C-alpha positions in Angstrom: -35.3 -10.5 -6.7 -34.7 -14.3 -7.2 -31.3 -15.6 -6.0 -31.5 -18.7 -8.3 -32.0 -16.5 -11.4 -29.0 -14.4 -10.3 -26.9 -17.5 -9.9 -27.8 -18.7 -13.4 -26.9 -15.3 -14.8 -23.6 -15.3 -12.9 -22.5 -18.8 -14.0 -23.5 -18.1 -17.6 -21.6 -14.8 -17.5 -18.6 -16.5 -16.0 -18.5 -19.1 -18.8 -18.8 -16.5 -21.5 -16.1 -14.2 -20.1 -13.6 -16.9 -19.3 -13.7 -17.9 -23.0 -13.2 -14.3 -24.1 -9.4 -14.3 -24.4 -8.9 -14.4 -20.6 -6.4 -17.2 -21.0 -4.4 -15.0 -23.3 -4.1 -12.4 -20.6 -2.8 -15.0 -18.1 -0.4 -16.4 -20.7 0.9 -12.8 -21.4 1.5 -12.3 -17.7 3.4 -15.6 -17.4 5.6 -14.8 -20.4 6.3 -11.2 -19.1 7.4 -12.6 -15.7 9.5 -15.3 -17.3 11.3 -12.7 -19.4 11.8 -10.5 -16.3 13.2 -13.4 -14.3 15.6 -14.4 -17.1 16.8 -10.9 -18.3 16.7 -8.6 -15.2 19.5 -10.2 -13.3 21.8 -9.4 -16.2 20.9 -5.7 -16.5 19.6 -4.5 -13.1 22.9 -4.2 -11.2 21.8 -6.3 -8.2 18.3 -4.9 -7.8 16.6 -7.6 -9.9 14.8 -9.1 -6.9 13.1 -5.9 -5.9 12.2 -5.1 -9.6 10.7 -8.6 -10.2 8.6 -8.4 -7.0 7.3 -4.9 -7.9 6.8 -5.8 -11.6 4.7 -8.9 -10.8 2.4 -7.0 -8.5 2.0 -4.0 -10.9 1.3 -6.3 -13.8 -1.4 -8.2 -12.0 -3.1 -5.0 -11.0 -2.9 -3.4 -14.5 -4.1 -6.5 -16.4 -6.9 -7.1 -13.9 -8.0 -3.5 -14.4 -7.9 -3.8 -18.2 -10.1 -6.9 -18.0 -12.5 -5.4 -15.5 -13.0 -2.2 -17.5 -13.0 -3.5 -21.1 -15.2 -6.5 -20.4 -17.4 -4.9 -17.7 -18.4 -1.9 -19.8 -19.7 -4.1 -22.6 -21.4 -6.8 -20.5 -24.9 -5.5 -20.4 -25.0 -4.2 -24.0 -23.7 -7.5 -25.2 -26.4 -9.4 -23.3 -29.1 -7.1 -24.7 -27.8 -7.9 -28.2 -27.4 -11.7 -27.9 -30.0 -12.5 -25.2 -28.2 -15.6 -24.2 -29.6 -15.6 -20.6 -33.2 -15.8 -21.9 -32.4 -19.3 -23.3 -31.6 -20.4 -19.7 -34.3 -18.7 -17.6 -37.8 -17.4 -18.4 -38.7 -13.8 -18.7 -39.1 -11.3 -17.2 -35.6 -10.5 -15.9 -35.3 -7.4 -13.8 -32.4 -5.0 -14.4 -31.1 -5.5 -10.9 -30.9 -9.3 -11.3 -29.1 -8.9 -14.6 -26.6 -6.4 -13.3 -25.9 -8.3 -10.0 -25.5 -11.6 -11.9 -23.2 -10.2 -14.5 -21.1 -8.5 -11.8 -20.8 -11.7 -9.8 -19.8 -13.6 -13.0 -17.1 -11.2 -14.0 -15.9 -10.9 -10.4 -15.5 -14.7 -10.4 -13.4 -14.5 -13.6 -11.2 -11.8 -12.0 -10.9 -13.8 -8.8 -9.8 -16.8 -10.9 -7.3 -14.6 -12.8 -5.8 -13.2 -9.6 -5.4 -16.7 -8.1 -3.8 -18.2 -11.2 -1.5 -15.2 -11.7 -0.6 -15.3 -8.0 0.4 -19.0 -8.3 2.5 -18.3 -11.3 4.1 -15.3 -9.5 4.9 -17.3 -6.4 6.3 -20.2 -8.4 8.6 -18.0 -10.5 9.9 -15.9 -7.6 10.4 -19.1 -5.5 12.2 -20.7 -8.4 14.4 -17.6 -8.7 15.2 -17.9 -4.9 13.8 -14.5 -4.2 12.8 -14.1 -0.5 9.3 -12.8 0.1 6.7 -12.6 2.8 3.8 -15.0 1.8 1.4 -13.4 4.3 2.0 -9.8 3.1 1.7 -10.7 -0.5 -1.5 -12.8 0.0 -3.1 -9.9 1.9 -2.1 -7.5 -0.9 -3.7 -9.9 -3.5 -6.9 -9.9 -1.4 -7.0 -6.1 -1.6 -6.3 -6.3 -5.3 -9.4 -8.6 -5.8 -11.6 -6.2 -3.8 -10.4 -3.3 -5.8 -11.1 -5.1 -9.1 -14.6 -6.2 -7.9 -15.4 -2.5 -7.1 -14.0 -1.4 -10.5 -16.1 -4.0 -12.2 -19.3 -2.7 -10.6 -18.4 0.9 -11.7 -17.7 -0.3 -15.3 -21.0 -2.2 -15.5 -23.0 0.8 -14.2 -21.3 3.1 -16.7 -22.0 0.5 -19.4 -25.7 0.5 -18.6 -26.2 4.3 -19.0 -23.6 5.3 -21.7 -22.0 4.0 -24.8 -19.1 1.4 -24.4 -16.4 3.9 -25.4 -17.6 6.6 -23.0 -18.1 4.0 -20.3 -14.5 2.8 -20.8 -13.1 6.3 -20.6 -15.1 7.1 -17.4 -14.0 3.8 -15.8 -10.4 4.4 -16.5 -10.8 7.9 -15.1 -12.2 6.4 -11.8 -9.3 3.9 -11.8 -6.7 6.7 -12.2 -8.3 8.9 -9.6 -8.3 5.9 -7.2 -4.6 5.3 -7.8 -3.6 8.9 -7.2 -5.5 8.9 -4.0 -3.0 9.5 -1.2 -4.6 7.0 1.1 -4.6 4.2 -1.4 -1.1 5.0 -2.6 0.1 5.0 1.0 -1.5 1.6 1.7 0.0 0.0 -1.5 3.5 1.6 -0.8 3.4 0.5 2.8 2.5 -3.1 1.7 5.4 -3.2 -0.8 7.9 -1.7 1.7 6.9 -4.2 4.4 7.1 -7.1 1.9 10.6 -6.1 0.9 11.7 -5.7 4.5 10.3 -9.0 5.6 11.9 -10.6 2.6 15.2 -9.0 3.7 15.6 -7.3 0.4 15.2 -3.7 1.4 18.2 -1.4 0.7 19.1 1.7 2.7 21.4 4.3 1.3 23.4 6.0 4.0 24.7 9.5 3.7 25.9 12.1 6.2 23.5 15.0 6.5 22.8 17.8 9.0 20.2 16.8 11.6 18.7 20.3 11.5 18.1 20.0 7.7 16.2 16.7 7.9 14.1 18.0 10.9 13.2 21.3 9.2 12.3 19.5 6.0 9.9 17.2 7.8 8.4 20.1 9.8 7.8 22.1 6.7 5.6 19.4 5.2 3.2 19.3 8.1 3.4 22.9 9.3 0.2 24.0 7.5 -1.8 21.2 9.0 -0.7 22.1 12.5 -1.6 25.8 11.9 -5.1 24.7 10.7 -5.7 23.0 14.1 -4.2 25.8 16.1 -1.3 23.8 17.4 2.1 25.1 18.3 4.9 23.3 16.4 8.2 23.3 18.3 11.7 22.1 17.1 14.3 21.5 19.9 17.7 20.3 18.7 20.3 19.7 21.3 23.5 21.8 21.2 25.6 18.6 20.8 23.6 17.4 17.8 25.1 18.2 14.4 25.3 15.5 11.7 23.9 11.9 11.3 24.6 9.1 8.9 21.3 7.7 7.7 19.1 7.0 4.8 17.6 10.5 4.5 14.5 9.5 2.6 13.6 6.7 5.1 14.3 8.8 8.2 12.2 11.6 6.8 9.4 9.1 6.1 9.5 8.0 9.8 9.4 11.5 11.1 6.6 12.5 8.8 4.5 9.5 10.0 5.2 10.3 13.7 4.5 14.1 13.3 1.4 13.5 11.2 0.0 11.1 13.8 0.8 13.5 16.6 -1.1 16.3 14.9 -4.1 14.1 14.1 -4.5 13.0 17.7 -3.8 16.4 19.4 -6.8 18.7 19.7 -5.0 21.5 21.5 -1.6 22.4 22.8 1.6 21.5 20.9 3.6 19.0 19.0 7.4 19.0 19.6 10.2 17.4 17.7 13.1 17.1 20.1 16.5 15.7 19.1 19.1 14.7 21.6 22.4 12.7 21.6 24.6 10.7 23.8 27.8 8.8 23.0 26.0 5.9 21.2 22.5 7.0 20.3 20.8 9.8 18.5 17.1 10.2 19.6 14.3 12.0 17.7 11.4 12.5 20.1 8.0 13.4 18.8 6.0 14.7 21.8 2.4 15.8 21.8 -0.2 17.0 24.3 -2.9 14.8 22.9 -5.3 12.3 24.3 -2.7 9.7 25.3 -2.7 5.9 24.8 -3.6 3.2 27.4 -0.7 1.0 28.4 -2.6 -2.1 27.2 -3.0 -0.5 23.7 0.5 0.8 23.2 2.0 -2.4 21.8 -1.0 -3.0 19.5 0.0 0.1 17.6 3.1 -1.7 16.3 1.0 -4.5 14.8 -0.3 -4.5 11.3 -3.8 -2.9 10.8 -4.2 -2.0 14.4 -5.7 1.4 15.4 -6.8 2.5 18.8 -10.6 3.2 18.8 -11.6 6.7 19.9 -13.4 9.7 18.5 -10.2 11.0 16.8 -9.4 7.6 15.2 -12.8 7.5 13.7 -12.3 11.0 12.3 -8.8 10.4 10.9 -8.6 7.2 9.0 -5.2 5.6 8.2 -3.7 2.5 6.7 -2.7 0.9 10.1 0.7 0.1 8.7 2.6 3.3 9.3 4.0 2.6 12.8 5.0 -1.0 12.1 6.8 0.1 8.9 8.5 2.9 10.8 9.8 0.6 13.5 11.1 -1.9 10.9 12.9 0.9 9.0 14.4 2.1 12.3 15.6 -1.5 13.0 17.2 -1.6 9.5 19.3 1.3 10.7 20.3 -0.7 13.8 17.9 1.4 15.9 14.3 1.2 17.2 11.1 3.1 17.7 9.6 3.2 21.2 6.5 4.8 22.9 5.7 6.3 26.2 2.3 7.7 26.9 -0.1 8.8 29.7 -3.8 9.1 29.2 -5.0 12.8 29.1 -1.4 14.1 29.0 0.0 13.0 25.7 2.5 10.7 24.0 6.2 10.6 23.1 7.4 8.4 20.2 11.2 8.1 20.1 13.2 7.1 17.1 16.6 5.8 18.3 19.4 5.6 15.8 23.0 4.6 16.4 25.6 7.4 16.1 27.9 5.0 14.1 26.1 3.3 11.2 26.1 -0.4 10.7 28.7 -2.0 8.3 30.9 1.1 8.4 33.5 -0.7 6.3 31.1 -0.6 3.3 30.9 3.2 3.2 31.8 4.8 -0.1 32.8 8.5 -0.5 29.2 9.8 -0.4 26.8 6.9 -0.1 26.5 3.5 1.7 24.3 0.7 0.5 23.3 -2.1 2.9 21.7 -5.0 1.1 20.3 -7.5 3.7 20.7 -10.8 1.8 
């Protein structure tokens, strides 16, 4: 395999694809975002910033996938018909050189698309004075490029062995399967949630609910997993605990994350959800009899993409964003998420929430909205 020949194929493929209506795709994205920035503030009832941020990310992902699939599936067949590469380099060309070169060329086009659309995206949301986390969005764009490069490879391989129409359908099938994958969806959703929180545009909708109801709802969603591992699942709600005023969806999200982690890292024994209350704080304690966490490693868990390395972490993969997101959601409620642990005995993650919600004067009859502008 000759690297120089691969480079010639890649640069030739880049030039061919970049001329193939790619600029129209970028122009369409820019026009779509401009319309969104101009029209959404008038019809979105105050949620325009959130919608614009989500729309821009979704549009980049979808347009990139369309280019990767529709161009990628036809690259090899188009080359076989036109034989443009043979003008630049002598025969014979191996199939591997041709496929790798074409993949690098199209990946280069997709990378250029992502960069240009990201610049347009940043420019418009900055012009609209929408707050956002630059680091979080740049990392999400890096993941988008890696996803598109992988999708390109799949589309090219399908294009080699099947017709263009069938290759397109199969590639879209793979794309859809990837996007309904729970792990990938969790990663994308966590990124979006963190971006909105760091941009101070996350909203929480407070309502008064029974603590027992939210605990049992969370327990019911992980009960089968605990049974599979032979773990005892215990709920202990204090006698003085009755109602709380919280964003039910977000608190359930935090409890599910804590309970799921406890089950993953507990090989035998039990996982307990204990709720207690004093005059000021309501505490949800998730206690396990698992492997425990070293003191030096405990604070790392609340940093992005950090996971403690052990035999169970290698067995159970995660996004590395769940705990940092849970802590930030707790802090949006005016609370916090803390950890105590002892090696060989287990861990206790405690969600602290204030008894009285923040901005009490904003409460409506059923729901409270806090918009951190």
